[in-house]
C-alpha positions in Angstrom: 0.0 -0.2 0.1 1.2 3.5 -0.8 1.8 6.3 1.7 1.3 10.0 0.3 1.3 13.5 1.3 -1.9 15.5 0.8 -2.3 19.1 1.0 -5.4 20.7 2.3 -7.2 22.3 -0.9 -6.6 23.0 -4.2 -4.9 20.4 -6.4 -4.2 17.4 -4.2 -0.7 15.7 -4.3 -1.0 13.0 -2.3 2.2 13.3 -0.6 3.3 14.2 0.8 48.6 28.1 13.7 51.4 30.1 13.6 54.1 27.3 14.8 53.1 25.4 11.7 53.9 28.3 9.5 57.5 28.5 11.0 58.1 24.6 10.3 56.9 24.7 7.0 59.2 27.8 6.3 62.2 25.9 7.9 61.8 22.9 5.8 61.4 25.3 2.7 64.7 27.0 3.4 66.7 23.7 4.1 65.2 22.1 0.9 64.9 24.7 -1.7 62.5 23.8 -4.3 63.7 23.0 -7.9 62.5 25.5 -10.6 59.8 23.9 -12.8 62.0 23.5 -15.7 64.4 21.8 -13.6 62.6 19.4 -12.1 62.7 15.6 -13.5 60.1 14.5 -15.9 58.0 11.5 -15.3 59.9 9.9 -18.1 63.1 10.5 -16.3 61.9 9.4 -13.1 61.1 6.2 -14.9 64.5 5.8 -16.4 66.0 6.1 -12.8 63.8 3.9 -11.3 64.5 1.3 -14.0 68.0 1.6 -13.2 67.4 1.5 -9.6 65.8 -2.1 -9.9 69.0 -3.5 -11.6 71.1 -2.2 -9.1 69.1 -3.0 -6.2 67.5 -6.2 -7.2 68.7 -8.1 -4.3 67.7 -5.6 -1.9 64.1 -5.5 -3.1 63.9 -9.1 -3.4 63.4 -9.4 -7.3 64.5 -12.5 -9.1 64.7 -13.5 -12.7 61.3 -15.5 -12.3 59.7 -11.9 -11.2 58.5 -9.0 -13.5 57.3 -5.5 -12.5 54.9 -3.3 -13.8 54.8 0.5 -12.8 51.7 1.8 -11.2 52.3 5.4 -10.5 54.7 8.0 -10.7 55.0 11.2 -8.0 58.0 13.9 -8.9 58.1 16.4 -5.7 58.4 20.1 -6.4 62.1 19.7 -4.9 62.4 17.1 -7.7 62.3 14.0 -5.3 60.9 10.7 -7.4 58.9 8.2 -6.0 58.0 5.3 -8.6 55.5 2.6 -7.6 55.5 -0.8 -9.0 53.2 -4.4 -9.1 55.2 -7.3 -9.0 54.4 -10.8 -10.8 56.0 -14.1 -10.3 56.1 -16.3 -13.4 53.5 -13.9 -15.1 51.0 -14.4 -12.1 50.3 -11.3 -10.0 51.6 -11.1 -6.4 49.6 -9.9 -3.8 51.8 -7.6 -1.7 54.4 -7.7 -4.3 54.0 -4.0 -4.8 56.7 -1.5 -3.5 57.7 2.1 -4.1 61.3 3.2 -5.0 62.4 6.3 -3.8 65.2 8.8 -5.5 66.6 11.8 -4.7 66.4 14.7 -7.0 69.7 13.7 -9.0 68.2 10.4 -9.6 70.3 8.4 -7.0 68.5 5.5 -5.0 67.0 6.5 -1.6 65.5 3.3 -0.7 62.0 1.5 -0.9 58.7 0.7 0.9 57.6 -3.0 0.2 54.3 -4.2 1.1 56.1 -7.6 2.2 59.7 -8.6 2.6 59.2 -12.2 2.3 61.1 -13.7 -0.2 58.6 -15.0 -3.4 59.3 -18.3 -4.5 56.9 -21.3 -4.9 57.8 -25.2 -5.7 54.9 -25.0 -8.4 52.6 -22.6 -10.0 50.0 -25.4 -11.1 47.0 -25.4 -8.3 45.6 -28.3 -7.0 42.1 -26.8 -6.5 40.2 -26.1 -9.8 39.1 -22.9 -11.1 35.4 -23.7 -10.8 35.6 -25.2 -7.4 37.2 -21.7 -6.3 34.5 -20.0 -7.9 31.8 -22.5 -6.2 33.5 -21.6 -2.6 33.4 -18.1 -3.3 29.7 -17.9 -4.5 29.0 -19.7 -1.2 31.1 -17.1 0.8 28.8 -14.2 -0.7 25.7 -16.2 0.2 26.6 -16.5 3.8 27.5 -12.9 4.0 24.1 -12.1 2.8 21.7 -14.5 4.7 18.1 -14.5 4.0 18.7 -13.2 0.3 17.8 -14.9 -3.1 20.7 -13.6 -4.8 20.4 -13.2 -8.7 22.7 -13.0 -11.7 25.5 -14.2 -9.2 28.7 -14.4 -11.2 32.3 -15.7 -9.7 35.5 -14.9 -11.7 38.8 -16.5 -10.1 41.8 -15.7 -10.8 45.2 -17.3 -9.9 47.5 -15.2 -7.7 50.7 -15.4 -5.3 49.6 -14.4 -1.9 52.2 -12.5 -0.2 49.9 -10.7 2.3 49.2 -13.8 4.9 52.2 -15.2 5.9 54.6 -17.1 3.7 53.6 -16.7 0.0 51.6 -19.3 -1.3 49.6 -19.9 -4.6 46.2 -19.1 -4.3 42.7 -18.1 -6.1 41.3 -14.4 -5.7 37.8 -14.8 -6.7 35.4 -11.8 -7.3 32.0 -13.0 -6.3 29.1 -10.4 -7.5 25.2 -10.5 -7.5 22.1 -8.9 -7.4 19.9 -8.7 -3.8 16.1 -9.1 -3.8 15.5 -5.4 -4.8 18.5 -5.2 -7.3 21.1 -3.9 -5.5 24.7 -4.9 -6.0 26.6 -7.3 -3.4 30.2 -8.4 -3.9 32.9 -10.1 -2.0 36.5 -10.7 -3.0 37.6 -14.2 -1.6 41.1 -15.6 -1.4 41.4 -19.3 -1.5 44.5 -21.5 -1.1 44.9 -23.0 -4.3 46.6 -26.2 -2.8 43.9 -27.0 0.1 41.0 -25.2 -0.6 41.2 -23.4 2.6 39.8 -19.9 2.6 42.5 -17.3 3.6 40.7 -13.9 3.7 37.4 -12.4 2.2 36.3 -8.8 2.0 33.6 -6.5 0.5 34.9 -5.4 -2.9 31.8 -2.6 -4.0 34.3 0.5 -4.2 32.5 3.3 -2.3 33.2 6.9 -3.3 32.5 10.2 -1.7 31.1 12.7 -4.1 29.0 16.0 -3.9 25.8 17.1 -5.6 24.0 20.6 -6.1 20.3 19.7 -4.9 17.2 21.8 -6.0 16.6 22.5 -2.2 19.5 21.6 0.1 22.6 23.5 -1.5 25.9 21.3 -2.4 25.6 18.0 -0.2 27.9 15.3 0.2 27.1 11.8 -1.7 28.5 8.4 -1.2 28.3 6.6 -4.3 29.7 3.8 -6.1 32.4 3.4 -8.7 31.6 1.5 -11.7 34.6 1.0 -14.2 35.3 4.8 -15.5 32.0 6.5 -14.2 30.0 6.4 -10.9 26.7 5.2 -9.9 24.3 7.3 -7.3 24.0 4.1 -5.3 25.5 4.0 -1.6 26.9 1.0 -0.3 27.5 2.7 2.9 23.5 2.7 3.8 22.2 -0.6 2.4 22.9 -0.3 -1.1 20.3 2.7 -1.5 19.9 4.1 -5.0 18.4 6.4 -7.1 16.9 6.0 -10.6 15.2 8.0 -13.2 11.5 6.8 -13.9 11.9 8.5 -17.4 8.4 10.1 -16.7 6.5 7.1 -16.9 3.9 5.7 -14.6 3.1 2.3 -12.9 0.5 0.1 -14.6 -1.7 -1.0 -11.1 -4.9 -2.9 -10.6 -6.4 -2.1 -7.2 -3.3 -2.7 -4.8 -1.2 -5.0 -7.3 1.3 -3.2 -9.7 1.4 -5.5 -13.2 4.0 -3.3 -14.6 6.2 -0.7 -12.7 7.9 2.3 -14.3 11.5 1.8 -14.7 14.2 2.8 -12.6 17.2 3.6 -14.3 20.4 4.1 -12.1 21.8 7.5 -12.2 25.4 8.1 -13.5 28.1 10.8 -13.7 31.4 10.8 -15.0 33.2 12.9 -12.4 31.3 12.3 -9.1 29.7 15.7 -9.0 26.1 15.6 -9.6 23.4 18.0 -10.9 23.3 21.6 -11.3 21.1 23.0 -8.7 18.2 23.7 -11.5 15.5 21.5 -12.6 17.0 21.6 -16.2 19.3 18.7 -15.2 17.6 15.5 -14.2 20.3 14.7 -11.9 19.3 17.8 -9.6 16.1 16.2 -8.3 18.1 12.9 -7.8 20.4 14.4 -5.7 17.7 15.6 -3.5 16.3 12.1 -3.3 19.5 10.6 -2.6 20.3 12.7 0.1 17.1 12.6 1.7 17.5 8.9 1.9 21.0 9.2 3.0 19.8 12.1 6.0 16.9 10.0 6.9 19.1 6.4 7.2 21.4 8.4 9.5 18.5 10.0 11.5 17.2 6.4 12.4 20.8 5.2 13.0 21.9 7.7 15.0 19.3 8.3 17.2 17.3 5.3 17.4 19.7 2.7 16.5 17.7 1.5 13.7 19.7 0.2 10.4 17.8 0.9 7.5 14.2 1.3 7.0 13.0 -2.3 8.1 15.7 -2.5 10.9 17.6 -5.2 8.9 20.4 -3.1 7.3 19.0 -3.0 3.8 18.6 0.2 1.6 15.4 1.2 -0.2 15.5 3.0 -3.3 14.4 6.2 -5.2 12.6 6.7 -8.4 12.5 10.7 -9.7 10.6 11.9 -12.4 7.8 9.7 -12.4 4.9 10.7 -14.5 4.3 13.9 -16.1 3.6 17.2 -14.2 3.0 14.6 -11.2 1.7 16.5 -8.0 2.7 13.4 -5.8 5.5 11.7 -3.7 4.6 8.3 -2.2 6.2 5.2 -0.3 5.5 1.9 -1.5 5.7 -1.3 0.5 5.4 -3.3 -2.5 8.7 -2.0 -4.1 10.1 -0.8 -0.8 10.8 2.6 -2.7 10.0 6.2 -2.9 8.6 7.8 -5.8 8.8 11.3 -6.6 6.9 13.5 -9.0 8.0 16.8 -10.7 5.1 18.8 -9.8 3.2 20.8 -12.2 5.2 24.1 -11.4 2.4 26.2 -10.6 1.3 24.6 -7.2 4.3 22.2 -6.8 7.8 22.1 -7.8 9.5 18.5 -7.9 8.4 16.8 -4.5 11.8 15.5 -3.4 12.8 18.3 -0.3 14.1 16.6 2.6 11.2 16.5 5.0 8.8 14.9 2.2 11.8 12.4 1.8 11.9 11.5 5.3 8.2 11.7 5.6 7.8 9.1 2.8 10.8 6.6 4.4 9.2 6.9 7.7 6.1 5.4 6.2 8.2 2.3 5.7 9.2 2.2 9.3 5.7 2.5 10.6 4.7 -0.4 8.2 7.7 -2.5 9.4 6.6 -2.0 13.2 3.1 -0.9 14.4 1.7 -1.5 10.7 -1.1 1.0 11.6 -3.8 0.9 9.3 -4.4 3.8 7.1 -7.9 4.7 7.6 -9.6 6.3 10.7 -7.9 7.4 13.6 -4.9 4.9 13.0 -4.6 6.3 9.7 -4.0 9.9 11.0 -1.6 8.4 13.3 0.1 6.6 10.4 0.5 10.2 8.7 1.3 12.0 11.7 4.2 9.7 12.7 5.6 10.4 9.0 5.3 14.3 9.4 6.9 13.8 13.1 9.8 12.2 11.8 9.9 13.8 8.6 10.5 17.2 10.8 12.9 15.3 13.1 15.2 14.3 9.9 15.1 18.1 8.7 16.2 19.1 12.0 18.8 16.3 12.3 20.4 17.3 8.9 21.7 20.6 10.3 21.4 21.8 6.3 21.2 25.6 6.8 20.0 25.8 3.3 17.2 23.8 4.3 17.0 24.4 8.0 14.8 22.9 10.1 11.1 24.0 11.0 7.6 22.6 11.6 6.2 23.2 8.6 6.0 20.3 6.0 6.5 20.8 2.3 7.6 24.3 2.6 10.3 23.8 0.0 8.1 22.4 -2.8 5.3 24.9 -2.5 4.6 27.7 -5.3 2.9 30.8 -5.4 0.0 29.0 -7.3 -0.7 27.0 -4.1 -1.7 29.8 -2.0 0.1 29.4 1.0 3.9 28.5 1.9 3.4 24.7 3.4 1.5 21.7 2.9 0.8 21.2 6.6 1.4 23.3 9.6 2.3 21.1 12.9 2.0 24.2 15.4 -1.7 24.8 14.5 -2.9 22.4 11.9 -6.2 24.2 11.1 -3.7 26.7 9.5 -4.4 24.5 6.3 -7.8 24.8 6.1 -8.9 21.5 6.8 -6.7 19.5 9.4 -8.0 19.3 13.1 -6.0 21.0 15.9 -8.3 19.0 18.4 -9.6 15.7 18.9 -13.4 15.3 18.8 -15.6 11.9 17.8 -15.5 13.2 14.1 -12.2 12.9 13.8 -12.2 9.4 12.7 -14.5 10.2 9.7 -11.9 12.7 8.1 -9.1 12.1 5.5 -6.1 10.9 7.0 -3.7 14.0 5.8 -6.3 16.0 8.1 -7.3 13.6 11.1 -3.1 13.3 11.4 -3.4 17.1 12.5 -4.2 16.1 16.5 -1.1 14.2 16.7 1.0 16.7 14.9 -0.3 19.3 17.4 0.7 17.1 20.0 4.0 16.6 19.0 4.7 20.2 18.4 3.4 21.1 21.9 5.3 18.2 23.4 8.7 19.4 22.1 8.0 23.3 21.9 5.1 24.2 24.2 2.3 26.1 24.0 2.0 30.0 22.6 3.8 32.4 20.6 7.3 31.8 19.8 10.2 31.9 17.4 12.2 28.7 16.9 14.8 28.7 14.4 14.0 32.1 12.7 10.2 30.9 12.1 7.4 32.4 14.2 5.0 29.8 15.8 1.7 30.3 17.3 0.3 26.9 19.4 -2.8 27.2 21.1 -4.4 24.6 23.3 -7.6 23.3 22.9 -8.5 23.2 26.6 -6.5 26.6 27.3 -3.8 25.2 29.4 -0.2 26.2 28.9 2.0 23.6 28.1 5.8 23.3 28.5 8.0 21.8 25.7 10.5 19.1 26.7 12.6 19.4 23.2 12.5 17.4 19.9 15.0 14.7 21.1 12.9 13.6 23.7 9.9 13.9 21.3 11.3 11.8 18.8 12.5 9.1 21.8 9.2 8.7 23.1 7.5 8.3 19.6 9.7 6.2 18.5 9.6 3.8 21.4 5.9 3.9 21.3 5.7 2.9 17.8 8.2 0.2 17.8 7.0 -1.3 21.2 3.4 -0.3 22.0 1.5 0.6 19.0 -0.5 -1.8 17.0 -2.1 -1.7 13.7 -5.5 -0.6 15.1 -4.3 2.1 17.5 -6.7 5.2 18.0 -6.0 8.5 19.7 -6.7 7.0 23.1 -4.2 4.3 22.3 -1.7 6.8 21.3 -1.9 8.4 24.7 -1.4 4.9 26.5 1.4 4.0 24.5 3.4 7.3 24.6 2.9 7.3 28.3 4.1 4.2 28.6 7.1 4.8 26.4 7.8 8.0 28.7 7.9 5.8 31.9 9.9 3.3 30.4 12.5 6.3 29.5 12.3 8.5 32.2 10.0 7.2 35.0 6.2 7.7 35.7 7.4 10.1 38.1 9.5 12.3 35.8 8.5 15.8 34.1 8.7 14.0 30.7 5.9 11.9 31.6 3.9 14.7 32.7 4.5 16.5 29.6 3.1 13.6 27.6 0.0 13.8 29.3 -0.5 17.3 29.6 0.4 17.6 25.7 -2.5 15.3 24.9 -5.1 16.6 27.2 -4.1 20.0 25.6 -5.6 18.5 22.3 -8.6 17.0 23.8 -7.2 13.5 24.2 -7.6 12.6 27.8 
């Protein structure tokens, strides 16, 4: 079932040092930098290093059965040269055979750094363990590292190597095993197997993470963890469960009732230099930057604050689809694909619906689905929507992004002049949107869930900030109570802790507002004690919205 944010009226998207300087000067005085035209060229450095290999072969552990290949050349400003080599033994790569030769500015040998000093010599380079058997062992290792996953398109490619990293050099198979998990994210392990005994020597993850950045539509330039793929980068984050962002190509799903027969594609965004987007809607990658960033920050919020690894708590990432449909005023979470989907908006009432609080809202529907599974109708539906508003807001505050600073407004970045107001919803006084309820009544269960959510949103604001007029983070708020009382806030962090515990421990699919009061009081008692100010504040905030 999808979960969506909906505005109150109009077009309704269902959305959603000095000492250091002295030291540097001293060094520069003792070792003057060579003029640019006096510095050795990389080619000259290679010639000097080649001569050094001949003159110092014994010191470097080189024998007639070995060969070397240059990997890198660095020439310092003062002319010092550093040439890095890889090594083979009888044409087989040597893991740990790499070394760096250091040369003075005049080309004289200065020394070397070797990955290992063990002599490389083997009685045979014929493996007893076959390549197919090594591949099977590596595939099993990958499966074991991903328990419960039905891996697809699994490949395992063995390469014969000399392992000089783990004790005495030995013949080994290095096998790169890779596959796709159940949601299409790449998983990979490199497995090192003794080619004589079949024993596993070592194994490690082999998806390469890269740190890039992106120019977003709403959050400025933001950091992104990406995946190196050949000569380019993919907008996939291996550090956060393999979450990725793809382009839906302005197509839509074909769904019948709650079952989608065909889903819009999600072609993973790629980039040549790992600098994504331009910050304008004209570049399709810009919206993708917002979506991926929103996913990252939401993951970090739940991990950092609540110790939850991933939306379902299983360490697996979800994924994003941007550019869904044409002029689509929607953003939604879908349990069926375990993904978020974002429309571009019509440009008049809404821009692309990829703002930070919207992302946090949508992903929090997945958290609710994986925990209390609040039924999406009646009062439980209002609580479901409010849970996403509450956590979407807390995600925005947790991000600490000055370009999209935290506030108690929902979707303020995506609305346009044609919408008629400056946000989708307002937590301090929900009725400001024209339709949401500030106070509980027996009629609340008949409201659309996006409007009955107002009571819990109002409660959450009161519990965090208290009642009355005030300015928080540069935004003015006015939050009256329904019973004329005065409520003192206990802060956003405690609000989040209490609501999260209530959601994950006490709420069920049928929890209504009275049940939410009981659940949050139980959570406050667990966290702070029944005689605590926090426990009392929870009760007071619920009473202030007529939930007694």
